[in-house]
N, C-alpha and C positions, 0 to 999 in steps of 0.2 A: 426632428428626424426619426425615421422609423428605426427602432432599436434592432430590428432583424435585417436591416439593409447590409448587404455584403460589404459595402465600402466602410461601414462604421465599426462593425464588430468581427467580421469574418472574411476570409478570402472568397468564400462562396456562400450564398444564402442557405441556411439550413435550420432556421429557427421555426418552431411552431408557434401558433398564436397564443399558446398557453404559457409560453416560456417568459420568465423575467430575465432580461439580458442586462447586465450591468456593464456599461461602456464608460471607461474613464475619459473624461474630457481633457484632462491634464494630469500630471504626475500626482498619484495618490488622492485624486479627487474623483468622485464617482457621480454619474448621472443615472437616474432610474431608481425610483423608490420601490416600496413593496407593492406588489399587484395582488389583489384579492383573487385567488383562483380556487374555484370549487373543485375539490378532488373527490368529493363523495364519501361513501362510507367504507371504502376499500382499503383503509389504513390499518396496519396491525399494531396498534399501539400497545406497548407493554409486553411484546412477545419475547420469549427467551429468558424471563426472569424467574421462572418456576423450577422445581426439581427436575433432574435429568433422568430419563430412562433410556438405556442404551439399546442399540440394535444388535443383530446376531453377531457381527464381527467386532463389536465394541466391548468385547469381554475385557476382564481386568488385565489380561496378559498381552493384549493387542491394541495398538493405537492406529486408526484409520487416518491416511493422509491422501490429499489430492495434489497432484503435481501439474502445474501449468508449463507449457513449453512453446518454444518457436517452431516454425514449420520448414526449416531449410534443409534438414537432413533426415527426412522420413518420419517425423512425428505425426501422430494421428489426432492429437488433441489433448484432452485432460486425462491423466492416468491416475489409477487408484493403486496406492501402495500400502501394505501393512507394516508397522513397525513393532517388533517384539519388545515390549517394555522391559523384559528382564535382560535380554542379551544385546539389544541394539540391532539385531538382524532385520534385513528388509525383505519383503516378498512382494513381487509385482503381481497384482491381482488381474489387471488388464486395463483396457481403455474404457474409461467411465463415460466419456462422450466424445464423439468426433466434432470438432469445432475449429474454425480457422484462427490460428495465432492466439491462443488463451494465455496471454503473457502475465496476467496477474489475476488472482482469485480471492474471493471473500465469502466466508460462510455466515449465513444469517444466525442471529443469537438463538433462534428456536431450533437450529439444527436441521430444519426441513428444506432449506433452499441454499443454493450456491450461486454466486454472481461472478462473471468473468468479463474482462475486456476482450475484444475480438478484433480480427481484421476487418470485420463489417463490410463484406463485399457488396451488400445491398445498399450501402451508404456512400460508397466511394465516389460516385458521381456528384455527391453533395460535398465532397471534401471532408469526409468524417469516417471514423471507425464505428465500431458497435460495442454495446454493452448487453450481455445475454443473461437471462435468468433461467435456472434449472431447479427442478424438484429432485431431492435426494431420496432414493430408496434406502430406508434405514437398515434393511436386512442385507441387501446385495451391494449396496453402494453405488449402484448405477445412477446416472444422471439423465433426466428427461427434460429436454428443452421446453420451456414455457413460452418465451418470447425473446426477441432481440430488438433493441431500439438504437437510434443514432446516439453516438457518443458526444455529438455536437462540436467535434473538433478532430483534426488529424492526429494520428498516433496515439490513441488511448493506452496508457501504460500502467495505470494504478486504479484500484477500485476498493471501496470500503462501505461498511454498513454502520449507521448510528446505533448507539446502545439500545434504543427502544425497538429497533427492528422496523422502523417506519420509512427510512430514507436511505438510498444508495447514492454515492458520490463517486465521480470519476474525474481523473486528471488526464488531459490531453497534451502530451509533449509537443507535437508538431503544431497544434493549434494555439498553444500557450494559454489555455483556458481550463476551467473546471465546470462541472454541471452536476445538478442534483435531480433525483427522481423519486416519486412517491412509489412505495411498494404496495401493491394490491393485495387483497385478502388471500389470493391463491398463490402469492409469492411472485407473480409476474410484475413487470415494471410498467408504470405509466410513462407517458412522454415527459421530457425534461421540463421541470418547473422553473429552474433558475440556471442561468449560464453567467459565470464570472470571467471576463476577458482581462488577463493580466497585460500590463504595458510597462514601458520604460526599461528596455534591455540594458544590462550593465555595460556591455561592450568592452569588459576588461579582458576578454579572451575571444578567440575566433568562434567559439561555440556559444557566445553570448550576444549574438547579433539580434536576437528577438527573444520574447518570453518563451520559456519552456516549462510549463507546469509538470512536475515529475511525480508528485504523489499528493494525496489528500487524505486526512484522518480526522475522525471525530474526537473531540477532547474527552477526557475521562468522564466529566459530568454530563456530557452530551449537549451542552449549550452552544458550542462553537465547533468549527472545522478548521484545520490548519493545513495549508498547502505549501510544499517546498517548490520554488521555482528556480531552476538552475540558471536560466537566462537573465533573471533580474537580480540575482544574489539577495533574495528576500524569502521570508516565510509570510504568506498571505493568510489573513485571519478573517473567517466569516462567522456571522451569527446563524445558528440553525433554528429552523422552525419545523420540528418533526411532524406537527399536526398537518402540515401542507407539503411535506417533502421538499421544503424550500430553504434557501440560505440567502443572506445579503451581506455586504462588506461591513466589517466591524470598524469601530473608530477607537484607536488607529487601525488602518487596514493592513499594515505590514510591520515586520521586524526585519531589520537590515543585518546582513553579514558582510564580512570583508570583501572588497572588490576582488572578483576572480575566484571566490570560494566555490560557487556552483552548488548550492544545496540540493540534495537528491532525495533522501529518505529521512523520516522522523521517527522518534520512539518516545512515548511518555513513560516516566517512571511510575511504578505501581502506586506511589503515594499521590499521584495526581498533581504534584506541585513542581515538577521539573520535566523539561523536554530536551532530548538529544537530537541534534541535527547533524547528519553526516553530509560532508561537503565533498562532492565527487571530484571537482577539478583541482583543488589545492591539497587534497589528502588530509583533511582535518575533521575533528569531531567537536562540535560546539554544544556546550551546556547552557540552557536558558532556564530562568525561573518562569513559572506559569501561574497566572492569576485567572482562576476559573470564573470569578465574578465579573471581571472586566474584559477578559480575552486579551491580556497583555503579556508579552514576552520581553524579558530583560536578559541580556547576555551576562553570563557569569565568568565563563573561561572557555578557552579553545586549546585542544591538544592535537598533535600529529598522529596519524594512524600508521605510518611507516617507520621502520628502524632508521637510526641515524646512518648516514652514508649511502643509503639507497637512492640513486638518481636515475633510474631507468623509468620509461613511461608507466604511469600507474593512474588508475581512477578507482575511486571507492564505489560501493554498491549498496550494501544493506546494513542496517543497524538494528539491534534487538537487545532489550534489557532483560536480564534473567528475572524470573518470577519472584525471586527473593529480594530484588532490588539492589542486590550488592555487587553485581557484575554487569558490565556492558561489553558487547561484542560488535565488531564491524569487519566487513570484508574489503580486501584490496584486490583489484583486478590489474595484473601486471606482476606485482609481487606475489599474487595468487596465495593469499593467506588471510586468516582470521586474526585481527588484532583484538587483544584481550585487555580489559581494564577492570580494576577494582574501583568501586564507587563508594564513597563515604558520605551518606546523606547529612550527617551532622556538620561537616566541613566543606562539602561540595568538592572535595578532592578526587581527582581521576588519576589513579596510579597505573602506569603501564605494566602489564604482566607478561609481555612478550607476544610472539606470533606463532601461529600453528599453520603449517602447510595445508592447503585445501585438496592437495592430491588430485588436482584437475584444473584446467585452464578456465579463466573468466568466471569466478564465483559470483554470479549475478544476484543470487538470493540465498537465504538460509532462514531457519527458524528453530525455536526451542520448544520441545514438547511440553505439554501442560505440567508434567511432573517436575520439569526443571532438571531432569537427569541426562537428556540427549539433546545434542545439537546436530542438525541435518543440513549440510550444504549442498546446494544445486549448482554444479559446474557446467555452465552453458557450453563452452568449447570442449570440455573434457567428456561431455555426454554421460555424466554419472552423478549419483547421489552418494554422499560420503557421511558416515555417522561417527560422531565424537561423543565420548563420555565427559560430563562436566564434574570436576571435583567440587563437592559442595562446600568445602572449607576454603580452598584457594581460588576457585573459579577457573583454573587452568583446564585446557582441553587435552584429552588423550584419545588417539585414533582407536576406534573400537575393533577395527579389522573387518568391518562390514562396508560394502559398497554395492551399488545396483546401477546397471547401465539403463539409462533413459535418454532418448534423443533430445538434445537441447533443452534440458530442464532449466526453468527460470523462475519458478515460484513454488514454495513449500507451504501448504496450508493444512491444518489438522481439523478433524471432525470429532466432536466430543458427545455425540449422542443427540437424542431428541428431547427437548423440554416439554413437559406435560403442560 
């Protein structure tokens, strides 16, 4: 059977002849081996590993940020914001690029390029969204579109770059699949090399009638990629081949979570040996051990993200581990809070530290600046960014007094200069 047949992998045909499409013939069994695809010499192997030279606004006292947005309330695309490292104050620089629905962003390790999921109007008749590549002006922060390719599925919601800077990966929520792309020498994207279609919905809740790939991340060692699928209650695991911008299912291909958990986003611990999975539907955080040699996850424990007694509607959104590795944070939408945890790597204990109001509705995303001093929340419905200071001893958050209005902010990404 043709792996690009719309009846086998997709609701509508959208595969290029160069793509490797992995179509499960039954639960956790995969058809389709590796396909040798010539990518040429346009791969940027090893980029981003050298020393960093900063641009004009990447001075010691300013941290550049790019903000992804939704487009329902007047947003124009990707915004550039500066964070004052001393005070936590935010300054809106302007619109870095006008693009349709840039819901998630990722900066290349070399600091020269940025990648974004998009509404992909050019690909909607194919039943897909888009993935766009931009060149970053180191001095001004402006973004110049290099190209845009099909996301290979409906509703692209997450994008990431492997540590070598050779491969971009995207997760498609509506399509229930993930795809990988080679990065060309000029930072643009080649066509999809691999497409992994998830199957076997959990059906534990009404939102789990089909697979919903919600995120995909490279492992710390760059040998694997892990994808949280809300619809199947699983973390899917892929072996990466950066030399070709390709990936293929690992053996075993998944790690399972509790029925109805609905895993959404993931975060590796800085030591590379633990993974935190934030479960959107049942409001929990699951800690896994991670084996970088075999690509295997094993569950250690699961804790709630909500305070006892809260019984109103709620879904979780984002999880981030502090650069020190001592604290973990997760957002609740409904309770509209950041749940704070202290983590002990020696015992794998997760101790709840309480909750901090996000001062805005629907905190879809947040991030911690590279210094570990500031946490910035993006409230989609509140239309604001809110800055919190992080106590380096306790890990608790304290409102800095600084906010910035941005229409429907949904992603916070930092730019750390250009690698030589």
